[in-house]
C-alpha positions as CSV (number, residue, x, y, z in Angstrom):
1,X,90.7,-99.9,171.8
2,X,88.1,-100.5,174.7
3,X,85.9,-103.7,174.2
4,X,83.0,-104.5,176.4
5,X,83.4,-108.0,176.3
6,X,79.8,-109.7,177.0
7,X,79.7,-113.7,178.1
8,X,76.8,-115.7,179.5
9,X,79.1,-117.8,181.3
10,X,82.8,-117.2,183.1
11,X,85.2,-119.2,181.3
12,X,86.2,-121.4,183.7
13,X,86.8,-124.1,184.2
14,X,87.8,-125.3,180.6
15,X,85.5,-128.1,180.4
16,X,83.7,-127.2,177.0
17,X,84.8,-126.0,173.8
18,X,83.1,-122.6,174.1
19,X,84.6,-121.7,177.3
20,X,88.3,-122.6,176.0
21,X,87.7,-120.8,172.9
22,X,86.3,-117.5,174.8
23,X,89.4,-118.1,177.6
24,X,92.0,-117.9,175.0
25,X,90.5,-115.5,172.7
26,X,90.5,-112.9,175.6
27,X,94.1,-113.7,177.0
28,X,95.4,-113.3,173.2
29,X,93.4,-110.1,172.3
30,X,94.4,-108.5,175.4
31,X,97.7,-108.2,174.3
32,X,96.7,-105.5,171.9
33,X,93.2,-104.3,173.4
34,X,91.6,-103.3,176.9
35,X,89.3,-105.7,177.5
36,X,86.2,-105.5,180.3
37,X,84.6,-108.5,181.1
38,X,81.1,-108.9,182.1
39,X,79.7,-112.4,182.5
40,X,77.2,-114.5,184.6
41,X,78.7,-116.9,187.2
42,X,77.7,-120.5,187.5
43,X,77.2,-122.2,191.1
44,X,80.5,-123.4,192.4
45,X,83.1,-121.6,189.9
46,X,85.7,-120.7,192.0
47,X,88.5,-117.9,192.3
48,X,91.2,-119.7,190.2
49,X,89.9,-118.5,186.7
50,X,89.2,-115.0,187.9
51,X,92.8,-115.0,189.0
52,X,94.3,-116.5,185.6
53,X,92.3,-113.4,183.5
54,X,93.1,-111.0,185.9
55,X,96.1,-109.8,184.0
56,X,94.1,-110.2,180.6
57,X,91.2,-107.8,181.9
58,X,90.9,-104.3,182.8
59,X,88.2,-105.4,185.0
60,X,86.2,-108.3,185.6
61,X,82.2,-107.9,186.8
62,X,80.2,-111.2,187.3
63,X,76.4,-111.3,187.8
64,X,74.0,-113.6,188.9
65,X,71.2,-115.7,186.8
66,X,67.6,-114.9,187.9
67,X,64.5,-117.0,187.4
68,X,62.6,-116.0,184.3
69,X,59.0,-114.8,184.7
70,X,56.0,-116.4,183.4
71,X,55.7,-113.9,180.0
72,X,59.5,-114.6,179.4
73,X,59.0,-118.6,180.2
74,X,56.6,-118.3,177.0
75,X,58.0,-116.0,174.8
76,X,61.8,-116.5,174.9
77,X,63.7,-119.6,173.7
78,X,65.0,-122.2,176.6
79,X,68.7,-120.9,176.1
80,X,68.0,-117.2,176.4
81,X,65.7,-117.9,179.7
82,X,68.7,-120.0,181.4
83,X,70.9,-117.2,181.0
84,X,68.3,-114.7,182.3
85,X,70.1,-111.7,184.3
86,X,68.5,-108.3,185.1
87,X,71.4,-107.1,186.7
88,X,73.7,-107.7,184.0
89,X,71.5,-106.1,181.8
90,X,71.1,-102.8,183.9
91,X,75.0,-102.9,184.4
92,X,75.6,-102.8,180.3
93,X,73.1,-100.0,180.2
94,X,74.9,-98.0,183.1
95,X,78.6,-99.1,181.3
96,X,77.2,-98.1,177.7
97,X,75.8,-95.0,179.1
98,X,79.2,-93.4,180.3
99,X,80.4,-93.5,176.7
100,X,83.8,-95.2,177.7
101,X,83.9,-97.9,175.0
102,X,84.8,-98.4,171.4
103,X,83.1,-101.8,170.8
104,X,80.9,-104.4,172.3
105,X,81.5,-108.2,171.9
106,X,78.6,-110.5,172.5
107,X,79.8,-113.8,173.2
108,X,76.5,-115.8,172.5
109,X,73.5,-115.2,170.3
110,X,71.3,-115.5,173.4
111,X,72.9,-112.3,174.6
112,X,70.9,-110.0,172.2
113,X,68.5,-108.5,174.4
114,X,71.1,-108.0,177.3
115,X,72.1,-104.8,175.3
116,X,70.0,-101.5,175.0
117,X,68.1,-100.8,171.9
118,X,70.5,-98.2,171.0
119,X,74.0,-99.2,172.5
120,X,75.7,-96.4,171.2
121,X,78.7,-98.4,170.2
122,X,79.3,-101.1,167.3
123,X,78.6,-104.3,168.3
124,X,80.3,-107.8,167.2
125,X,78.0,-110.7,167.6
126,X,79.8,-113.9,168.2
127,X,78.4,-117.4,167.3
128,X,79.9,-120.3,168.5
129,X,77.9,-122.2,166.8
130,X,74.5,-121.6,165.0
131,X,72.2,-122.4,167.6
132,X,69.5,-122.8,165.1
133,X,71.6,-125.3,162.9
134,X,71.6,-127.5,166.0
135,X,68.3,-127.5,167.2
136,X,67.0,-128.1,164.0
137,X,69.5,-131.3,163.6
138,X,68.4,-132.7,167.1
139,X,65.4,-135.0,167.4
140,X,62.0,-133.6,169.5
141,X,58.7,-133.0,169.5
142,X,56.6,-130.0,169.4
143,X,57.9,-128.1,172.2
144,X,61.7,-128.2,170.6
145,X,60.0,-127.2,167.2
146,X,58.3,-124.3,169.2
147,X,61.6,-123.3,170.9
148,X,63.3,-123.6,167.5
149,X,61.1,-121.1,166.1
150,X,61.7,-118.7,169.2
151,X,65.7,-119.2,168.4
152,X,64.9,-118.2,164.9
153,X,63.3,-115.3,166.0
154,X,66.2,-114.3,168.3
155,X,68.9,-114.8,165.3
156,X,66.7,-112.9,163.1
157,X,66.5,-110.1,165.9
158,X,70.6,-110.1,165.8
159,X,71.0,-110.0,162.3
160,X,68.9,-106.9,161.8
161,X,70.5,-105.1,164.9
162,X,74.1,-106.2,164.3
163,X,76.0,-106.0,160.8
164,X,79.2,-107.5,162.1
165,X,79.2,-111.3,163.0
166,X,82.3,-113.5,164.1
167,X,81.8,-117.1,163.1
168,X,84.0,-120.5,163.4
169,X,83.5,-121.3,159.8
170,X,82.6,-120.2,156.4
171,X,79.8,-122.5,156.1
172,X,78.2,-120.7,159.3
173,X,78.5,-117.5,157.4
174,X,77.3,-118.7,154.3
175,X,74.0,-119.7,156.2
176,X,73.4,-116.7,157.9
177,X,74.3,-114.7,154.3
178,X,71.3,-116.7,152.8
179,X,68.9,-116.0,155.5
180,X,69.8,-112.4,156.3
181,X,71.1,-110.9,152.9
182,X,75.2,-109.2,153.2
183,X,76.4,-108.9,156.6
184,X,79.9,-108.5,157.5
185,X,81.9,-111.5,158.7
186,X,85.1,-112.6,160.6
187,X,85.7,-116.1,160.0
188,X,87.7,-117.6,163.0
189,X,88.1,-121.3,163.7
190,X,89.1,-122.5,167.3
191,X,92.8,-123.0,168.0
192,X,95.3,-124.5,170.6
193,X,97.9,-123.2,172.7
194,X,101.2,-124.2,171.0
195,X,103.1,-124.4,174.3
196,X,100.6,-126.9,175.9
197,X,99.6,-129.0,173.0
198,X,103.1,-130.3,171.9
199,X,104.3,-134.0,171.8
200,X,106.7,-134.9,174.5
201,X,110.4,-135.2,174.0
202,X,111.3,-137.9,173.5
203,X,107.7,-139.0,171.9
204,X,105.6,-141.3,173.7
205,X,104.9,-144.7,172.5
206,X,101.2,-145.0,171.1
207,X,99.4,-147.8,171.6
208,X,98.7,-149.5,168.2
209,X,94.7,-150.6,168.9
210,X,93.6,-148.1,170.8
211,X,91.1,-145.5,169.4
212,X,90.1,-142.2,171.3
213,X,86.9,-140.4,171.4
214,X,87.2,-136.8,173.0
215,X,84.1,-134.4,173.7
216,X,81.6,-133.4,176.5
217,X,79.2,-136.2,176.7
218,X,76.2,-134.0,177.4
219,X,76.5,-132.4,173.8
220,X,74.3,-133.7,171.5
221,X,76.0,-133.9,168.4
222,X,78.7,-135.7,170.5
223,X,76.2,-138.4,171.8
224,X,74.9,-139.1,168.4
225,X,78.5,-139.6,167.3
226,X,79.5,-142.1,169.8
227,X,75.9,-144.0,168.9
228,X,77.1,-143.9,165.0
229,X,80.5,-145.1,165.9
230,X,79.3,-148.0,168.3
231,X,77.1,-149.1,165.3
232,X,80.4,-149.9,163.1
233,X,82.6,-150.9,166.2
234,X,81.8,-154.8,165.7
235,X,82.9,-154.4,162.2
236,X,86.2,-152.8,163.3
237,X,86.7,-155.4,165.9
238,X,86.0,-158.3,163.5
239,X,88.8,-156.9,161.4
240,X,91.0,-156.1,164.1
241,X,90.1,-158.4,167.1
242,X,92.4,-156.4,169.7
243,X,91.0,-152.9,169.0
244,X,89.9,-151.0,172.1
245,X,87.6,-147.7,172.0
246,X,88.5,-145.2,174.8
247,X,85.6,-142.1,175.6
248,X,86.7,-139.2,177.3
249,X,84.5,-136.6,178.4
250,X,82.4,-135.2,181.3
251,X,78.7,-135.5,181.6
252,X,78.0,-139.0,180.3
253,X,74.6,-140.0,180.3
254,X,73.3,-143.7,181.4
255,X,73.5,-144.7,178.0
256,X,77.0,-143.8,177.3
257,X,78.3,-145.2,180.9
258,X,76.2,-148.5,180.1
259,X,79.0,-149.1,177.1
260,X,81.9,-149.5,179.5
261,X,83.1,-153.0,179.3
262,X,85.9,-155.1,177.9
263,X,86.5,-153.1,174.9
264,X,85.3,-150.3,175.7
265,X,86.4,-147.6,178.2
266,X,84.4,-144.5,179.4
267,X,87.0,-142.8,181.1
268,X,85.0,-139.7,182.1
269,X,86.7,-136.1,182.7
270,X,90.3,-135.7,183.1
271,X,92.4,-133.1,183.9
272,X,94.5,-133.4,181.0
273,X,93.9,-134.7,177.9
274,X,97.5,-134.9,176.6
275,X,98.5,-138.4,177.9
276,X,95.4,-139.6,175.9
277,X,96.0,-137.7,172.7
278,X,99.8,-139.3,173.1
279,X,99.0,-142.7,173.4
280,X,96.3,-143.4,171.0
281,X,96.5,-144.8,167.8
282,X,94.3,-142.3,166.4
283,X,91.8,-139.9,167.4
284,X,87.8,-140.6,165.7
285,X,85.5,-137.7,165.1
286,X,82.4,-139.6,163.6
287,X,80.1,-136.8,163.8
288,X,77.1,-136.1,161.8
289,X,75.8,-133.2,163.2
290,X,77.4,-129.6,162.3
291,X,78.3,-126.7,164.6
292,X,80.8,-126.2,167.6
293,X,84.5,-125.5,167.9
294,X,86.3,-128.3,166.3
295,X,88.9,-128.1,169.1
296,X,89.5,-131.6,169.6
297,X,91.0,-132.0,166.0
298,X,93.6,-129.2,166.0
299,X,94.7,-130.3,169.5
300,X,95.1,-133.8,168.3
301,X,97.0,-132.8,165.6
302,X,99.2,-130.4,167.5
303,X,100.0,-133.5,169.9
304,X,101.0,-135.6,166.4
305,X,98.0,-137.6,166.9
306,X,96.2,-139.1,163.9
307,X,92.8,-138.0,162.8
308,X,90.2,-139.7,161.2
309,X,86.9,-137.6,161.1
310,X,83.8,-137.1,159.0
311,X,83.7,-133.8,156.8
312,X,81.1,-132.3,158.8
313,X,83.5,-132.8,162.0
314,X,86.3,-131.0,160.5
315,X,83.9,-128.2,158.7
316,X,85.7,-125.1,158.7
317,X,89.2,-126.3,159.2
318,X,91.6,-126.2,156.0
319,X,93.0,-129.4,156.3
320,X,93.6,-131.6,153.5
321,X,92.3,-135.3,153.0
322,X,95.2,-137.9,153.3
323,X,97.7,-134.7,153.8
324,X,96.5,-133.6,157.2
325,X,93.9,-136.4,158.5
326,X,91.5,-138.6,157.0
327,X,88.2,-137.3,156.0
328,X,85.2,-139.6,155.5
329,X,81.6,-139.6,154.9
330,X,79.4,-142.9,155.0
331,X,80.2,-145.8,157.4
332,X,81.8,-148.0,155.2
333,X,84.6,-145.3,154.3
334,X,85.0,-144.5,158.6
335,X,85.7,-148.1,159.2
336,X,88.2,-148.7,155.9
337,X,89.9,-145.2,156.8
338,X,90.5,-146.3,160.4
339,X,91.8,-149.9,159.6
340,X,94.2,-148.5,157.0
341,X,95.8,-146.4,159.7
342,X,95.5,-149.0,162.5
343,X,97.6,-151.5,159.4
344,X,100.0,-148.9,159.0
345,X,101.1,-146.7,161.9
346,X,104.1,-145.3,160.5
347,X,102.0,-143.7,157.8
348,X,99.3,-142.6,159.9
349,X,101.9,-140.8,162.1
350,X,103.7,-139.4,159.2
351,X,100.4,-137.8,158.4
352,X,99.6,-136.3,161.9
353,X,103.1,-135.1,161.4
354,X,102.0,-132.8,158.3
355,X,98.9,-132.1,160.0
356,X,100.8,-130.9,163.4
357,X,103.1,-128.6,161.0
358,X,99.6,-127.2,159.5
359,X,97.8,-126.3,162.6
360,X,101.1,-124.6,164.1
361,X,101.0,-122.4,161.1
362,X,97.4,-121.5,161.0
363,X,95.3,-122.6,164.1
364,X,97.1,-121.0,167.1
365,X,95.2,-118.6,169.2
366,X,97.6,-115.9,168.6
367,X,97.2,-116.3,164.9
368,X,93.6,-116.3,164.8
369,X,93.3,-113.8,167.5
370,X,95.2,-111.5,165.3
371,X,92.7,-111.7,162.6
372,X,89.6,-111.0,165.3
373,X,91.6,-108.1,166.7
374,X,91.6,-106.4,163.1
375,X,88.0,-107.2,162.7
376,X,87.1,-105.7,166.2
377,X,89.3,-102.5,164.8
378,X,87.5,-102.4,161.4
379,X,84.1,-102.6,162.9
380,X,85.0,-99.9,165.4
381,X,86.2,-97.6,162.9
382,X,82.7,-98.0,160.8
383,X,84.3,-99.6,157.8
384,X,82.9,-103.3,157.5
385,X,83.6,-104.9,154.2
386,X,80.7,-106.9,152.7
387,X,81.5,-110.8,152.8
388,X,84.0,-112.5,155.2
389,X,87.5,-111.8,156.4
390,X,89.6,-114.8,157.4
391,X,91.2,-114.6,161.0
392,X,94.8,-115.6,160.8
């Protein structure tokens, strides 16, 4: 099956959850489908990523972004304006006019209007997260509220034009279903590469007092999560004075950099997160705002790293509290769970090992891509089913 895969970014370097998810889905899906990638290029992106995807794509065409005009600056949401590209839109119209493709995969909501009004082939709309939910959760004034209104209009247009939607979790599917009625969903959480994320042999020694946070530090929910954790960190230090907090991720703002000190290490972006996952006593995911790919949890468990997460942070993953990881709600429960695991590292590692077995069974990219590929084929054949199908 020939798939026109449209992305608002070239999925390289792998420095964000969205790029990681897209890169690995393309590589896995290319084993059973012919993928033609159309993407916008960011300044400074080198040729390495194109070389790595060359064997996975029948062809790759990249396009420049363009500044929006005055009407678009007023009428379109900020995300859509940022990825505006008349050259991409013209190329897609030409691609579809040739009638060679069986399906179009739109890799983000903001791409809805890049397609002709009548594309002539079925379309799958991919939501890495629900942008409207994220925007509503973040603080902001009238300007942000106006942008949210425009995002909701874009989401509504997507639901009206395209019946088939790929989401990261059943919760996202349920939100869209309540808003727009019975659409056709495929639920595909994010996964991991089992050849890359695996414990060392012999296993590395974990530092018993080291807590790790992973994530892009310019992403609003991650910033909020760190702020939330720092409010409870003094309680952890009081009960466990040697505890250290490592923050790993790029694009930290000034407030996060200011946390760097004796017991907090703002490490920044790293080329390889595996040594940090192997060396930490546990990974903490104190998210209060939903959405996103949840890569960090499956990658941590794949490395045998114990995880303490809010239920929102692990939303969409079929993992059980105390069996595979610790799931918490309030701050008191967060502190209690961390202290329990720090106090009993053998039990923490045993729990993480059960989590590792679970994610190796259900959350490798190959397993998840199989479900997405089956969804593509069903959509292309014109036989969508009401409700949701689960990838893998």
